[in-house]
C-alpha positions as CSV (number, residue, x, y, z in Angstrom):
1,M,-9.8,13.7,-77.9
2,S,-8.1,14.8,-81.1
3,G,-4.7,13.4,-81.7
4,F,-4.9,10.4,-79.3
5,L,-4.5,7.9,-82.2
6,S,-2.0,9.9,-84.2
7,Y,1.5,8.5,-84.5
8,M,4.3,9.9,-82.3
9,R,7.8,9.6,-83.5
10,G,10.3,8.0,-81.2
11,D,12.9,5.2,-80.5
12,S,11.5,3.7,-77.3
13,I,11.1,0.0,-76.7
14,L,7.5,0.3,-77.5
15,H,8.3,1.9,-80.9
16,R,10.8,-0.9,-81.7
17,L,8.5,-3.8,-80.9
18,N,7.1,-5.9,-83.7
19,P,3.7,-4.6,-84.8
20,L,2.1,-8.0,-84.2
21,T,3.6,-8.0,-80.7
22,K,1.9,-4.7,-80.1
23,L,-1.4,-5.9,-81.3
24,V,-1.2,-9.1,-79.2
25,M,-0.3,-6.9,-76.2
26,S,-3.3,-4.6,-76.7
27,V,-5.7,-7.5,-77.2
28,S,-4.4,-9.4,-74.2
29,L,-4.6,-6.4,-71.9
30,C,-8.1,-5.6,-73.0
31,A,-9.2,-9.2,-72.5
32,S,-7.5,-9.3,-69.1
33,C,-9.7,-6.4,-68.0
34,F,-12.8,-8.4,-68.5
35,I,-11.8,-11.8,-67.3
36,T,-10.8,-10.6,-63.8
37,N,-13.1,-9.5,-61.0
38,R,-10.4,-7.9,-58.9
39,H,-10.0,-4.2,-58.8
40,G,-6.3,-4.4,-58.1
41,V,-5.6,-6.3,-61.4
42,V,-7.5,-3.7,-63.4
43,A,-5.7,-0.9,-61.7
44,G,-2.4,-2.7,-62.4
45,I,-3.3,-2.9,-66.1
46,I,-3.9,0.9,-66.1
47,A,-0.6,1.5,-64.4
48,F,1.1,-0.8,-66.9
49,N,-0.4,1.2,-69.8
50,L,0.7,4.4,-68.3
51,L,4.2,3.0,-67.9
52,M,4.2,2.0,-71.6
53,A,3.0,5.5,-72.5
54,Y,5.7,7.1,-70.4
55,S,8.4,5.0,-72.1
56,A,7.1,6.1,-75.5
57,G,6.9,9.7,-74.5
58,G,3.1,10.0,-74.5
59,L,2.3,10.0,-70.8
60,G,0.6,13.4,-71.0
61,R,-1.6,12.3,-73.9
62,S,-2.5,9.1,-72.0
63,L,-3.3,11.0,-68.8
64,V,-5.6,13.4,-70.7
65,M,-7.3,10.4,-72.4
66,S,-7.7,8.6,-69.0
67,A,-9.3,11.7,-67.6
68,S,-11.7,11.9,-70.5
69,F,-12.8,8.3,-70.1
70,G,-12.7,8.7,-66.3
71,K,-15.5,11.3,-66.6
72,L,-17.6,8.9,-68.6
73,A,-16.8,6.1,-66.2
74,L,-18.0,8.3,-63.3
75,V,-21.3,8.9,-65.0
76,L,-21.7,5.2,-65.7
77,F,-20.8,4.4,-62.1
78,A,-23.5,6.8,-60.8
79,L,-26.1,5.2,-63.1
80,Q,-25.1,1.6,-62.4
81,V,-24.6,1.7,-58.6
82,F,-28.3,2.2,-57.9
83,F,-29.5,-0.8,-60.0
84,V,-27.6,-3.5,-58.1
85,R,-29.9,-4.4,-55.2
86,D,-27.9,-7.4,-53.7
87,G,-25.7,-7.1,-50.7
88,N,-25.6,-5.0,-47.6
89,V,-26.9,-1.4,-47.7
90,I,-24.2,1.1,-47.1
91,L,-26.1,4.2,-48.2
92,S,-29.8,4.9,-48.0
93,L,-31.6,7.7,-49.8
94,P,-35.2,8.8,-50.0
95,L,-37.7,7.1,-52.4
96,N,-36.4,3.7,-51.7
97,I,-33.0,4.4,-53.3
98,Y,-30.0,2.8,-51.7
99,V,-26.5,1.7,-52.5
100,T,-25.2,-1.8,-51.5
101,D,-21.6,-3.0,-51.0
102,R,-21.9,-5.3,-54.0
103,G,-23.3,-2.5,-56.1
104,A,-20.5,-0.2,-55.2
105,L,-17.9,-2.9,-55.9
106,F,-19.5,-4.0,-59.2
107,S,-19.9,-0.4,-60.5
108,S,-16.4,0.7,-59.5
109,L,-15.0,-2.4,-61.3
110,F,-17.1,-1.5,-64.3
111,A,-15.8,2.0,-64.4
112,L,-12.2,0.9,-64.0
113,R,-12.6,-1.6,-66.9
114,L,-13.8,1.2,-69.2
115,V,-10.7,3.2,-68.6
116,A,-8.3,0.2,-68.7
117,A,-9.8,-1.4,-71.8
118,A,-9.6,1.9,-73.8
119,M,-6.0,2.6,-73.1
120,P,-3.9,-0.3,-74.7
121,L,-5.0,0.2,-78.3
122,A,-4.5,4.0,-78.1
123,V,-1.0,3.6,-76.6
124,V,-0.1,1.0,-79.2
125,L,-1.4,3.1,-82.1
126,S,0.4,6.2,-80.9
127,A,3.7,4.3,-81.2
128,T,3.0,2.4,-84.4
129,R,2.6,3.5,-88.0
130,M,-0.6,2.4,-89.7
131,S,1.5,1.2,-92.6
132,D,3.5,-1.1,-90.4
133,I,0.4,-2.6,-88.9
134,S,-1.0,-3.2,-92.4
135,N,2.2,-4.7,-93.8
136,A,2.7,-7.0,-90.8
137,L,-0.9,-8.3,-91.0
138,V,-0.5,-9.0,-94.7
139,R,2.9,-10.5,-94.5
140,Y,2.7,-12.7,-91.4
141,L,-1.0,-13.4,-91.0
142,N,-1.8,-13.6,-94.8
143,M,-4.7,-11.2,-94.2
144,P,-6.0,-9.8,-97.5
145,Y,-4.7,-6.3,-98.1
146,K,-8.2,-5.0,-98.8
147,Y,-9.3,-5.9,-95.2
148,T,-6.2,-4.4,-93.6
149,F,-6.6,-1.3,-95.7
150,V,-10.1,-0.8,-94.4
151,L,-9.0,-1.4,-90.8
152,T,-6.1,0.9,-90.9
153,T,-7.9,3.6,-92.9
154,A,-10.8,3.6,-90.4
155,M,-8.3,4.2,-87.5
156,R,-6.3,6.7,-89.5
157,F,-9.4,8.8,-90.2
158,I,-10.5,9.1,-86.6
159,P,-8.0,11.8,-85.6
160,I,-8.5,13.5,-89.0
161,F,-12.2,13.7,-88.4
162,S,-11.6,15.0,-84.9
163,E,-9.4,17.8,-86.3
164,E,-12.0,18.6,-88.9
165,M,-14.7,18.8,-86.2
166,A,-12.4,21.0,-84.1
167,G,-11.9,23.4,-87.1
168,I,-15.6,23.6,-87.8
169,V,-16.3,24.4,-84.1
170,E,-13.7,27.1,-84.1
171,A,-15.2,28.6,-87.2
172,Q,-18.6,28.7,-85.7
173,T,-17.3,30.1,-82.4
174,A,-15.7,32.9,-84.4
175,R,-19.2,33.6,-85.7
176,G,-20.6,34.0,-82.2
177,V,-21.9,30.5,-81.5
178,E,-21.5,29.8,-77.7
179,F,-20.1,26.3,-77.6
180,D,-18.7,26.9,-74.2
181,T,-22.1,26.7,-72.6
182,K,-22.4,24.4,-69.5
183,N,-25.9,23.3,-70.5
184,F,-25.4,19.8,-71.9
185,F,-28.6,19.7,-74.0
186,K,-28.0,23.1,-75.5
187,K,-24.5,22.1,-76.4
188,I,-25.8,18.9,-78.1
189,R,-28.3,21.0,-80.0
190,L,-25.5,23.3,-81.2
191,L,-23.3,20.5,-82.3
192,L,-25.9,18.4,-84.2
193,P,-26.0,20.9,-87.2
194,L,-22.2,20.6,-87.6
195,C,-22.6,17.0,-88.6
196,V,-23.6,18.1,-92.1
197,P,-20.4,20.0,-93.0
198,L,-18.3,17.2,-91.3
199,L,-20.1,14.6,-93.5
200,I,-19.5,16.6,-96.6
201,S,-15.7,17.1,-95.9
202,S,-15.4,13.4,-94.9
203,V,-16.9,12.3,-98.2
204,R,-14.5,14.5,-100.1
205,K,-11.5,13.1,-98.2
206,I,-12.7,9.5,-98.7
207,E,-13.2,10.0,-102.4
208,G,-9.7,11.6,-102.7
209,S,-8.2,8.7,-100.8
210,A,-9.9,6.2,-103.0
211,I,-8.6,7.8,-106.2
212,S,-5.1,8.0,-104.7
213,A,-5.2,4.3,-103.8
214,E,-6.3,3.3,-107.3
215,L,-3.5,5.4,-108.9
216,R,-1.0,3.5,-106.7
217,G,-2.2,0.1,-107.8
218,F,-4.4,-0.8,-104.9
219,N,-6.0,-3.8,-106.7
220,L,-2.5,-5.1,-107.7
221,R,-1.3,-5.3,-104.1
222,T,-0.3,-8.8,-102.9
223,R,1.6,-10.4,-99.9
224,E,4.9,-10.0,-101.7
225,S,4.4,-6.3,-102.5
226,G,5.7,-5.0,-99.2
227,Y,9.4,-4.5,-98.9
228,K,9.7,-4.1,-95.2
229,T,10.3,-7.0,-92.8
230,Y,9.6,-7.1,-89.1
231,G,11.7,-9.5,-87.1
232,F,11.0,-10.8,-83.6
233,A,13.7,-9.8,-81.1
234,P,14.1,-10.8,-77.4
235,R,12.2,-7.7,-76.4
236,D,9.2,-9.1,-78.2
237,A,9.4,-12.3,-76.3
238,A,9.8,-10.4,-73.0
239,M,6.7,-8.4,-73.8
240,L,4.6,-11.4,-74.7
241,V,5.7,-13.2,-71.5
242,C,4.7,-10.1,-69.5
243,C,1.3,-10.0,-71.1
244,A,0.9,-13.7,-70.4
245,V,1.7,-13.1,-66.8
246,I,-0.9,-10.3,-66.6
247,A,-3.5,-12.5,-68.2
248,L,-2.7,-15.4,-65.9
249,A,-2.9,-13.1,-62.9
250,A,-6.3,-11.8,-64.1
251,K,-7.6,-15.3,-64.6
252,I,-6.6,-16.6,-61.2
């Protein structure tokens, strides 16, 4: 899933929202997924995320991410559906294995929640610079810059590590390693040794980033150090109202 958290340039409504508005939106949408027990609300949240991704020009990326999480959701659904024993039996299998209506509803809701909860933050991060998130948290929430730096750096390094891993896999594939095998356990066995070069390259990047931050006066950074300001416009109010309506619909 390389590139899902990388920033996409654009001038959409989502791009122009205040960074704090985007964070509140993502948190409220994630929370709404877990406070509702209705499939329609969770499906509506997924549709809303896809609409936001389309407006920001990242619909294709969101669909690929949804498909990736959808595969994991199907696996969890298959594992979960047989452990809920309450309700009416709708499918009976040998060895006293059966599926109930409550089990199917609970497992399908669980799978939908996984997809819906993973999308908001990814959509927001793809339309927001990490520096803007950090500056907004420091300026408006008085969060210490060291904490925001750790948060944004961790998110920034996710796509970098994914690209590093993809490069290592390509190098090993060129040497004849068959990573395209359909045997899941064999693929895991082939990928585990690659953690060592990934760890070494990661440590080098982290050390270089730390030196760069020190040279730029990391320890001298204060709330007044940032020069950019982020105002609240009517579109921010409209987005917050929309998120409040979704949260209210989820709670009812």
